[in-house]
C-alpha positions in Angstrom: 21.8 -12.2 38.9 19.1 -14.9 38.9 16.3 -15.6 36.4 14.0 -17.0 39.0 10.7 -18.9 38.6 9.4 -16.7 35.8 12.3 -17.5 33.5 12.1 -21.2 34.3 8.5 -21.2 33.2 9.4 -19.4 30.0 12.3 -21.8 29.2 10.1 -24.8 29.9 7.7 -23.5 27.2 10.6 -22.9 24.9 12.0 -26.4 25.5 8.6 -27.9 24.5 8.9 -25.9 21.2 12.4 -27.3 20.7 11.1 -30.8 21.0 8.5 -30.1 18.5 11.0 -28.8 16.0 13.0 -32.0 16.0 10.3 -34.6 16.4 11.6 -38.1 15.7 15.3 -37.2 16.4 16.8 -38.7 19.5 19.4 -36.7 21.5 21.5 -39.8 21.5 21.7 -39.8 17.7 24.0 -36.8 18.0 26.3 -38.2 20.6 29.0 -38.9 18.2 28.8 -35.4 16.6 31.4 -33.0 17.8 29.7 -29.7 18.8 30.8 -26.6 16.9 30.6 -23.0 18.1 27.2 -21.4 17.2 27.0 -18.9 14.4 24.5 -16.3 13.2 24.0 -14.6 16.5 21.1 -12.1 16.9 19.6 -10.3 19.9 16.1 -8.8 19.7 16.1 -9.8 16.0 19.0 -7.4 15.5 22.6 -8.2 14.6 25.0 -9.0 17.4 27.6 -6.3 18.1 31.0 -7.6 19.2 32.3 -4.1 19.9 32.0 -3.3 23.6 32.1 0.4 22.8 29.2 0.2 20.4 26.6 -2.1 22.0 23.2 -2.8 20.5 20.5 -0.9 22.4 17.5 -3.1 23.0 14.2 -3.0 24.8 13.6 -5.9 27.2 9.9 -5.2 27.6 8.2 -8.6 27.1 11.5 -10.5 27.6 14.5 -10.4 25.3 15.2 -13.1 22.7 18.8 -14.1 21.9 19.6 -16.7 19.3 22.2 -18.5 17.3 22.6 -21.6 15.2 24.2 -24.5 17.0 26.1 -27.1 15.0 28.1 -30.3 15.0 31.1 -31.4 12.9 28.9 -34.2 11.5 26.6 -32.3 9.1 24.6 -35.4 8.0 21.0 -35.6 9.1 19.5 -33.2 11.5 21.0 -34.0 14.9 19.3 -32.9 18.1 21.6 -30.7 20.2 21.4 -28.2 23.0 22.5 -24.5 23.0 23.6 -22.7 26.1 23.5 -18.9 26.5 25.5 -17.1 29.1 24.8 -13.5 30.0 26.5 -11.1 32.5 26.8 -7.4 33.3 29.9 -6.0 31.5 30.9 -4.3 34.8 30.7 -7.6 36.8 31.5 -10.8 34.7 31.1 -12.9 37.9 27.4 -12.4 37.9 26.8 -14.9 35.2 23.4 -16.4 34.4 22.9 -19.3 32.1 19.9 -20.3 29.8 19.9 -23.6 28.1 17.6 -24.7 25.3 17.6 -28.5 24.9 16.4 -30.7 22.0 16.9 -28.2 19.1 17.9 -28.9 15.6 21.5 -28.3 14.6 21.7 -25.9 11.6 18.7 -23.8 12.6 18.3 -20.7 14.8 17.6 -21.7 18.4 16.1 -18.8 20.5 16.7 -18.4 24.2 14.7 -16.1 26.4 16.3 -13.6 28.8 13.5 -12.5 31.1 12.8 -8.8 31.4 12.9 -8.8 35.2 16.5 -10.1 35.1 17.7 -7.2 32.9 18.2 -3.7 34.4 17.3 -0.7 32.4 20.4 1.3 31.4 22.8 -1.7 32.1 25.2 -3.0 29.5 25.5 -6.8 29.3 27.6 -9.3 27.3 26.2 -12.6 26.2 27.7 -15.6 24.4 26.6 -19.1 23.3 27.9 -22.6 22.9 26.7 -25.8 21.4 26.3 -28.8 23.8 26.1 -32.5 22.7 25.9 -34.9 25.6 28.8 -34.1 27.9 30.7 -32.2 25.2 30.5 -28.5 24.6 31.9 -26.2 21.9 33.9 -23.1 22.6 31.9 -20.0 23.6 31.2 -17.5 20.9 32.8 -14.1 21.1 30.5 -12.0 23.3 27.7 -9.8 22.0 27.2 -6.5 23.7 23.8 -5.1 24.5 22.5 -2.1 26.5 19.0 -2.4 27.9 16.7 0.6 27.1 13.1 -0.3 27.9 12.0 3.3 28.4 10.2 5.1 25.6 10.9 8.8 24.9 9.1 10.7 27.6 7.7 13.4 25.3 6.2 13.5 21.9 8.2 15.4 19.3 7.5 18.9 18.3 6.7 19.5 14.6 6.7 22.8 12.6 6.9 23.9 9.0 8.5 27.2 7.8 6.8 27.1 4.4 3.3 25.6 5.2 2.0 27.3 8.3 -0.9 25.6 10.1 -3.4 28.5 9.7 -4.9 29.7 6.4 -4.6 28.2 3.0 -1.1 27.6 1.5 -0.2 27.7 -2.2 0.9 24.2 -3.1 3.6 23.3 -5.6 6.7 22.8 -3.5 7.6 20.0 -1.0 6.7 20.7 2.6 9.6 21.3 4.9 9.1 19.9 8.4 11.3 20.6 11.4 11.2 17.7 13.9 12.6 18.3 17.4 12.9 15.9 20.4 11.1 18.1 22.8 13.6 17.7 25.7 14.3 14.0 25.2 18.1 13.4 25.1 18.4 10.0 23.4 16.3 10.5 20.3 18.1 9.1 17.2 15.4 9.5 14.6 11.8 9.9 13.7 9.0 7.9 12.1 6.2 9.7 10.2 3.3 9.1 7.9 0.4 10.9 6.2 -1.7 8.2 7.8 -2.4 8.1 11.6 -1.4 4.4 11.8 2.4 4.5 11.5 4.3 1.4 10.2 5.6 -1.2 12.6 9.3 -1.8 12.6 9.7 -5.5 11.9 12.2 -8.1 10.8 11.6 -10.8 8.3 12.9 -14.4 8.9 14.9 -16.2 6.2 16.0 -19.7 5.7 16.9 -21.7 8.8 15.1 -19.1 10.9 17.9 -16.5 10.4 16.5 -13.0 11.0 17.0 -10.5 8.2 17.3 -7.2 10.0 17.2 -3.9 8.1 17.9 -0.4 9.0 14.5 1.3 9.3 16.1 4.7 8.5 16.9 3.3 5.0 13.2 3.7 4.3 13.0 7.5 3.8 9.3 7.3 3.0 8.6 6.8 6.7 11.8 7.3 8.6 14.7 9.8 9.1 17.7 9.9 11.3 18.2 12.9 13.6 20.6 15.1 11.6 21.7 17.5 14.3 23.5 17.0 17.6 20.4 18.0 19.6 18.4 15.1 18.1 16.4 17.3 15.7 15.8 16.6 12.0 14.6 18.4 8.9 12.6 16.5 6.2 11.0 17.5 2.9 7.9 15.7 1.8 5.3 15.9 -1.0 1.7 15.5 0.3 -0.2 12.5 -1.1 -2.9 14.7 -2.5 -2.8 18.2 -4.0 -5.6 20.0 -2.2 -7.4 20.4 1.2 -6.5 19.6 4.8 -3.3 17.7 5.3 -1.9 16.0 8.5 1.5 14.5 9.1 1.8 12.2 12.1 5.2 11.9 13.8 6.8 10.1 16.7 10.5 10.0 17.8 12.6 6.9 18.2 15.5 6.2 20.6 18.5 3.9 20.1 16.4 0.8 20.9 13.7 2.0 18.5 11.3 2.7 21.4 8.8 5.1 20.1 7.3 8.2 21.8 3.7 9.3 21.8 2.6 10.6 18.4 2.4 14.3 17.4 0.5 15.7 14.5 0.9 18.7 12.3 -2.1 20.0 10.2 -2.2 22.5 7.4 -4.2 23.4 4.3 -3.3 23.5 0.6 -5.1 25.4 -2.1 -6.1 23.7 -5.4 -3.3 23.3 -7.9 -5.4 21.4 -10.5 -4.7 21.9 -14.2 -7.4 22.9 -16.7 -8.5 20.7 -19.7 -10.3 22.1 -22.7 -11.7 20.2 -25.6 -11.1 21.5 -29.1 -14.9 21.7 -29.6 -17.5 22.5 -26.9 -19.4 19.3 -27.2 -17.3 16.4 -28.5 -19.3 13.9 -30.6 -19.7 10.3 -29.4 -16.9 8.1 -30.8 -15.2 10.9 -32.6 -11.5 11.5 -31.6 -11.2 14.9 -29.9 -8.1 16.9 -28.9 -8.0 18.2 -25.3 -5.5 20.9 -24.3 -4.1 20.6 -20.8 -2.7 23.7 -19.0 -1.0 23.9 -15.6 -2.1 26.0 -12.7 -0.1 29.2 -13.2 1.0 29.4 -9.5 2.0 25.8 -9.6 4.0 26.3 -12.8 5.8 29.2 -11.1 6.9 27.0 -8.2 8.2 24.1 -10.4 7.6 23.4 -14.1 4.9 20.8 -14.9 6.6 18.0 -16.8 3.6 15.7 -17.4 0.0 14.8 -16.9 -2.0 11.6 -15.9 -5.2 11.4 -17.8 -7.8 9.0 -16.5 -11.0 8.1 -18.3 -13.9 6.1 -16.9 -17.4 5.1 -18.2 -16.3 4.3 -21.7 -16.9 1.2 -23.7 -13.5 -0.2 -22.6 -12.2 -0.6 -19.0 -11.1 2.5 -17.1 -7.7 3.6 -18.4 -4.9 6.1 -17.6 -2.5 7.6 -20.1 0.6 9.5 -19.3 1.2 12.7 -21.4 4.5 14.6 -21.5 4.3 18.4 -21.2 5.9 21.0 -23.3 8.4 23.5 -21.9 5.6 25.9 -21.0 3.8 23.1 -19.1 1.0 22.6 -21.7 0.1 19.4 -23.5 -2.4 18.0 -26.0 -4.1 14.6 -25.7 -6.5 13.0 -28.1 -9.4 11.1 -26.6 -12.2 9.1 -28.2 -15.2 9.3 -25.8 -17.6 6.4 -26.3 -19.4 5.8 -23.1 -23.0 4.9 -24.0 -24.3 7.3 -21.3 -21.3 9.6 -21.1 -17.7 9.6 -20.0 -15.7 11.1 -17.1 -12.2 12.5 -17.5 -9.8 13.4 -14.6 -6.4 15.0 -15.1 -3.6 15.6 -12.6 -0.3 17.3 -13.3 3.2 16.3 -12.2 5.9 18.9 -11.5 9.6 18.5 -11.8 10.0 18.5 -8.0 7.6 15.6 -7.6 4.4 17.5 -6.7 1.2 15.9 -8.0 -1.8 18.2 -8.2 -5.3 17.5 -7.3 -7.5 16.4 -10.2 -9.4 18.5 -12.7 -12.6 16.9 -14.0 -14.5 17.0 -17.2 -17.5 14.9 -18.3 -19.7 14.3 -21.3 -23.3 13.1 -21.4 -24.6 11.2 -24.4 -28.1 10.1 -25.4 -27.3 7.0 -27.5 -30.8 5.6 -27.5 -32.4 5.2 -30.9 -35.6 6.9 -31.9 -38.6 4.6 -32.7 -41.6 5.6 -34.9 -44.6 3.6 -36.2 -47.3 4.5 -38.6 -49.9 2.2 -37.0 -48.7 1.9 -33.4 -47.6 5.3 -32.1 -45.7 5.5 -28.8 -48.1 5.6 -25.8 -51.0 5.4 -28.1 -53.8 2.8 -28.3 -54.5 1.6 -31.8 -54.4 -1.2 -34.4 -55.5 -4.6 -33.2 -54.7 -8.3 -33.2 -53.6 -9.3 -36.7 -53.1 -5.7 -37.8 -49.5 -5.3 -39.0 -47.4 -2.2 -38.3 -44.1 -0.9 -39.4 -41.5 0.3 -36.9 -38.6 2.6 -38.0 -35.5 2.9 -36.0 -33.2 5.9 -36.3 -29.8 6.3 -34.5 -28.6 9.5 -32.9 -25.0 8.2 -33.2 -22.9 7.9 -36.4 -21.5 4.6 -37.7 -24.4 2.4 -36.6 -24.5 -0.9 -38.5 -27.5 -2.7 -36.9 -30.4 -2.6 -34.4 -31.3 -5.3 -32.0 -35.0 -5.4 -30.8 -37.5 -7.6 -29.0 -41.3 -7.4 -28.3 -42.5 -8.0 -24.7 -39.2 -9.6 -23.6 -39.4 -12.2 -26.3 -36.5 -13.5 -28.5 -34.1 -10.8 -29.8 -33.8 -10.1 -33.5 -31.3 -8.0 -35.4 -31.8 -5.9 -38.5 -29.1 -4.2 -40.5 -29.0 -0.4 -40.6 -28.8 1.5 -43.8 -26.2 4.0 -44.8 -28.4 6.7 -43.3 -28.4 5.0 -39.9 -32.0 3.8 -40.1 -33.9 0.5 -40.3 -37.5 -0.7 -40.4 -39.2 -3.9 -39.3 -42.8 -5.1 -39.7 -44.6 -6.7 -36.8 -48.1 -8.2 -36.4 -49.5 -8.6 -32.9 -51.2 -11.8 -31.9 -52.7 -10.5 -28.7 -54.0 -7.2 -27.4 -52.9 -5.0 -24.5 -49.8 -3.1 -23.5 -46.7 -3.9 -25.5 -43.0 -3.1 -24.9 -40.6 -2.8 -27.8 -37.0 -2.7 -26.6 -34.5 -1.4 -29.2 -30.7 -0.7 -29.1 -28.2 0.1 -31.8 -24.7 -1.4 -32.4 -21.8 0.6 -33.9 -19.3 -0.6 -36.4 -16.7 -1.0 -33.6 -19.1 -3.4 -31.8 -20.4 -1.0 -29.1 -24.0 -1.8 -28.1 -25.6 1.6 -27.4 -28.2 2.4 -24.7 -31.6 0.7 -25.2 -34.9 2.5 -25.7 -38.2 1.2 -24.3 -41.0 2.0 -26.7 -44.5 1.4 -25.2 -47.9 1.2 -26.9 -51.3 -0.5 -26.6 -52.8 -2.9 -29.1 -56.6 -2.6 -29.3 
């Protein structure tokens, strides 16, 4: 087996990288360090398997990276060493090929590239590594065993659901059962799925000294599942991300090398499972605490009891907020809300069932007119009267309780504030010094510091 010109070019590039990693360190500086056998062996960023009967299955598409940490007995400094990789088919150890990476730093992972065109699909190989310092070389590592699988599953998986058929509307409230089948592919080991069309990429993070941190993707049950039957099929149970409307699950199968198939999709429809929310009074007053009763969708409650609610309010005087409310045994709950949005407030409520189902949102909104009323004995709104030097009295009256003051300005001039009386009113006197159209802008402020909606009062001075 020969790596040929393609591999030499790849290794030349890799060698340049190695020089960059140890800039300022001369190879001769490590001449007195006795080379030690490399550690931390990885292939394709997956852990080395030293069991010949359980090789690691890897794709060689785009070349295959093997790596280990070379070392020396002298651990002071950061000596420059070489690492040598040797690979051969398990069935014919005489067909050995060698890849060397020169000028790399001892104590850090030093990758070597095995070119794709030198690795036969379906063939099992052994590879090992040794550290080289000058003319001295360490012992070889124990061999790592890999089987090359560069072919993705030929067919996309089949996806079905016994409890949420693809036609018609389905009553929500219980997790969706999906049956995943390999569709004639004989080496499927698991599946990847998502409610989004773009499925996650299987990756490996890199830790200190360049050591890969491989994880089992099937440990992430949000997106992956192992085949749980001898024919490569699997059954999963998922709660949709939303509680109503069209849903689509995207699925692809994975083989032993984590090669992925084409993607299949399964679409279905879920009817609304939203709760109801009812205020204790038909029209809650601005700023007055009001009790709302929350009730679950009856069909949803029959599937799995509702255990709580998320209540989200927006448009109030404070930033949007969400409160969690526990449900009683019958699935109902009460929550007290103080609605103080100067133009109104919006409430959304979702229920959460014992089996994890989250309903779609029920909505309720209020609309408030918090502008003050303005009246004048001399300068009526939209009228033309009075004159320059003719004083007028303006009376402000709040539509909202607990108002402590009014802020006003004429024609965009400096603002002034006047205290409100116990009856929520105040009066100011004003004498114009010019004729023409005049704007009086007025807003009230509550005892809790909320500045209410402004009112623009227009009149003309003769």
